[in-house]
C-alpha positions in Angstrom: 21.1 -56.4 115.1 22.6 -59.8 115.5 23.6 -61.1 118.9 25.9 -64.0 120.0 23.9 -66.7 121.9 25.6 -69.7 123.6 23.7 -72.9 123.9 23.5 -73.9 127.5 23.5 -77.6 126.6 26.3 -77.9 124.2 28.2 -74.6 124.4 27.9 -73.8 120.7 27.9 -70.1 119.9 25.3 -68.9 117.5 24.8 -65.6 115.6 21.1 -64.8 116.2 19.1 -61.8 115.1 17.8 -59.7 118.1 14.2 -60.1 116.8 14.2 -63.8 118.2 15.1 -62.8 121.7 12.5 -64.5 124.1 11.6 -67.2 121.5 12.2 -70.8 121.9 13.6 -73.3 119.2 15.9 -76.0 118.5 19.8 -75.5 118.8 21.2 -75.7 115.4 24.2 -77.7 116.8 22.6 -80.2 119.4 18.9 -79.9 118.5 17.8 -79.4 122.1 15.2 -76.7 122.7 16.7 -73.3 123.9 15.2 -69.9 124.6 17.0 -67.0 123.2 17.7 -64.5 126.0 19.8 -61.4 125.8 23.3 -61.1 124.4 25.5 -64.2 125.3 29.0 -64.0 126.2 31.2 -62.7 123.4 34.6 -64.4 122.6 37.5 -62.5 123.8 39.3 -61.0 120.7 42.5 -62.8 120.0 41.8 -65.8 122.3 39.6 -68.8 123.1 38.4 -70.5 126.2 41.3 -73.0 125.9 43.8 -70.1 125.8 42.3 -68.6 128.9 42.7 -72.1 130.7 46.3 -72.2 129.5 46.9 -68.8 131.1 45.5 -70.0 134.4 47.6 -73.1 134.2 50.7 -71.1 133.7 49.8 -68.7 136.6 49.2 -71.8 138.8 52.5 -73.3 137.9 54.4 -70.2 138.6 52.7 -69.8 142.0 53.3 -73.6 142.7 57.0 -73.5 141.8 57.4 -70.3 144.0 55.6 -72.2 146.9 57.9 -75.2 146.6 61.0 -73.0 146.4 60.0 -71.2 149.6 59.2 -74.6 151.1 62.6 -75.9 150.2 64.3 -72.9 151.8 62.2 -73.3 154.9 63.1 -77.1 155.1 66.8 -76.2 154.7 66.6 -73.7 157.4 64.7 -76.0 159.8 66.7 -79.2 159.1 69.7 -78.2 161.5 67.3 -77.5 164.4 65.3 -80.7 163.9 68.6 -82.7 163.9 69.9 -80.8 166.9 66.6 -81.6 168.7 66.8 -85.2 167.8 70.4 -85.5 169.1 69.4 -83.8 172.3 66.7 -86.5 172.8 69.2 -89.2 172.1 71.6 -87.8 174.4 69.0 -87.7 177.1 68.0 -91.3 176.6 71.7 -92.2 176.9 71.9 -90.3 180.2 68.8 -92.1 181.4 70.5 -95.4 180.5 73.4 -94.6 182.6 71.2 -93.5 185.5 69.4 -96.9 185.4 72.8 -98.7 185.5 74.1 -96.6 188.3 70.9 -97.2 190.2 71.2 -100.9 189.6 74.8 -100.7 190.9 73.7 -99.1 194.1 70.9 -101.6 194.5 73.6 -104.4 194.0 75.6 -102.7 196.8 72.6 -102.7 199.1 72.1 -106.4 198.6 75.7 -107.5 198.5 77.4 -104.7 200.6 79.8 -104.0 197.7 79.5 -102.9 194.0 79.8 -105.7 191.5 83.4 -106.7 190.5 84.4 -105.8 186.9 84.3 -109.7 186.2 83.9 -113.0 188.0 86.6 -115.7 187.6 86.9 -119.4 187.7 89.1 -121.3 190.1 92.2 -120.6 187.8 91.5 -116.8 187.7 90.0 -116.8 184.1 87.3 -114.2 183.6 83.8 -115.7 183.4 81.2 -112.9 183.5 80.9 -109.2 183.2 79.5 -106.9 185.8 76.8 -106.1 183.2 75.5 -109.7 183.8 75.7 -109.4 187.4 73.3 -106.4 187.4 70.7 -108.0 185.2 68.3 -108.6 188.0 68.5 -104.9 189.1 67.5 -103.7 185.4 64.3 -105.8 185.1 66.1 -108.6 183.4 65.8 -111.4 186.1 64.3 -113.8 183.5 67.4 -113.5 181.4 69.7 -113.7 184.3 68.3 -116.9 185.7 69.0 -118.7 182.4 72.6 -117.9 182.3 75.1 -120.5 183.9 77.3 -118.2 186.0 79.8 -121.2 186.6 80.6 -121.4 183.0 82.4 -118.7 180.7 80.1 -116.2 179.2 80.8 -117.6 175.6 80.2 -121.3 176.6 78.2 -123.5 174.5 75.2 -122.9 176.7 75.7 -119.2 177.5 76.7 -117.8 174.0 72.9 -118.0 172.9 72.2 -115.2 175.4 75.1 -112.9 174.2 72.9 -111.9 171.2 70.0 -110.8 173.2 69.6 -107.0 173.0 69.3 -105.4 176.4 67.9 -101.9 175.7 69.6 -100.3 178.7 73.1 -101.1 177.3 72.3 -99.4 174.0 72.8 -95.7 173.2 70.2 -94.2 170.7 72.9 -92.3 169.0 74.4 -95.4 167.5 71.3 -96.2 165.5 69.5 -99.6 165.7 69.9 -101.4 169.2 72.4 -104.2 169.1 73.9 -106.8 171.5 77.1 -104.8 171.8 77.4 -102.7 174.9 77.8 -98.8 174.7 78.7 -98.6 178.4 81.9 -99.8 180.2 83.7 -99.5 183.4 87.2 -98.3 183.8 89.2 -101.3 185.2 92.5 -101.0 187.1 94.1 -100.4 190.4 92.3 -97.8 192.3 89.2 -97.7 190.0 85.5 -98.5 191.1 85.8 -101.8 189.4 89.2 -103.0 189.9 88.9 -106.5 188.7 87.6 -109.5 190.4 87.6 -108.0 193.7 84.4 -106.0 194.8 84.7 -102.4 196.1 82.5 -101.1 198.8 81.4 -97.4 199.3 83.9 -97.1 202.3 86.7 -97.6 199.8 85.9 -94.5 197.9 88.0 -92.0 199.8 88.1 -89.4 197.0 84.3 -89.0 197.4 81.7 -90.6 195.3 80.8 -87.5 193.3 84.4 -87.2 192.2 84.8 -90.9 191.0 83.7 -92.5 187.8 81.5 -95.5 187.9 80.4 -96.3 184.4 81.3 -94.5 181.2 80.1 -94.2 177.6 82.0 -96.1 174.9 80.4 -95.9 171.5 81.0 -98.5 168.8 82.7 -100.8 171.2 82.2 -103.9 169.3 82.0 -105.8 172.6 79.0 -108.1 173.4 77.4 -107.0 176.6 78.1 -110.4 178.2 81.9 -110.2 177.6 84.0 -109.4 180.6 85.7 -106.7 178.7 86.0 -103.0 179.7 88.4 -100.1 179.4 91.8 -100.6 180.9 93.2 -97.7 183.0 96.7 -98.5 182.1 95.9 -98.2 178.3 94.0 -94.9 178.5 95.5 -91.7 177.4 92.7 -89.8 179.1 91.4 -88.1 176.0 87.6 -88.1 175.6 86.8 -89.3 172.0 90.5 -89.6 171.5 90.7 -93.2 170.2 89.6 -96.8 170.7 90.9 -97.2 174.2 89.2 -94.0 175.5 85.8 -92.8 176.6 83.9 -91.9 173.5 80.5 -91.3 172.2 78.6 -90.0 169.2 77.3 -87.0 171.0 78.9 -83.8 169.8 81.4 -82.3 172.1 81.8 -85.1 174.7 80.3 -88.1 176.3 78.1 -89.0 179.2 79.6 -90.7 182.4 78.0 -92.0 185.6 79.6 -91.2 188.9 79.7 -93.3 192.0 77.1 -91.2 193.8 74.6 -92.2 191.0 74.5 -88.9 189.2 75.2 -88.6 185.5 77.5 -85.9 183.9 78.4 -84.8 180.4 82.1 -84.4 180.2 83.7 -82.3 177.5 86.2 -83.3 174.9 88.3 -80.6 176.4 88.6 -82.0 179.9 92.3 -82.2 180.9 93.9 -85.7 181.1 94.8 -84.9 184.8 91.3 -84.3 185.8 89.9 -87.3 184.0 92.5 -89.5 185.6 91.8 -88.1 189.0 88.1 -89.0 188.2 88.9 -92.4 187.1 90.3 -93.3 190.5 88.6 -93.5 193.8 91.5 -93.2 196.4 94.5 -91.4 195.0 93.7 -88.1 196.9 94.2 -86.1 193.7 91.9 -82.9 193.6 89.2 -82.8 190.9 88.8 -79.3 189.3 85.1 -78.8 188.4 86.0 -78.0 184.7 84.1 -81.0 183.3 
């Protein structure tokens, strides 16, 4: 009875009489010596080795497509959580920036017995430099501070070269790549912590330092950090994220602010204009409702 024998060298299938089982001879296909042993593998009816491979390829493709589909769904489900976590980290970094700025303000006060003025002026009353320049020695930027000519305007021929220097503590991470524009401003006006060119001391804060704004977040300000430009109390509508003249941020729901006691709070977009105005001034006697 003939049997099917597969050459172990070339894979050729031969029809061999069973009387040759155990005998050695040359393969009729490749010529190499083979020993006939038992019945070799029989071809599957209606198919070949290549068709079996094709079946496995199809199965693997189906499994792979299913895996990719599940992976895509998982990514879609996880993406909002990842984005929220990243924004939480950016908001925390922004809060840390404000804490460093507030600490610098207090260290300035310890040195000069008053907080820095909103800006310095020349003999004619023209603004020269921002409070942000004045606190440079207190935010580890002494080398930069010593190069600036404080008796010249911030954008003089000598000083303007420094206005493009990126000072990390003045940059909020939610705005993307750090730039030389400030993300933090003071509210300037009568009764605020930084009224103008006149310094304010701690004893002038009769409403309480925990109820008075010191520095606030202002995203996309377009203002170089050296520029003596801040928010004007008289121009504000007291609506957080309500327009270009207001406190604003890219953090969902509100903005970070630093208070005169050195603490940092996140105030909601829904804070009432009355409460925000009371926070903006240091000595008007208005009650601050703890709704923010």
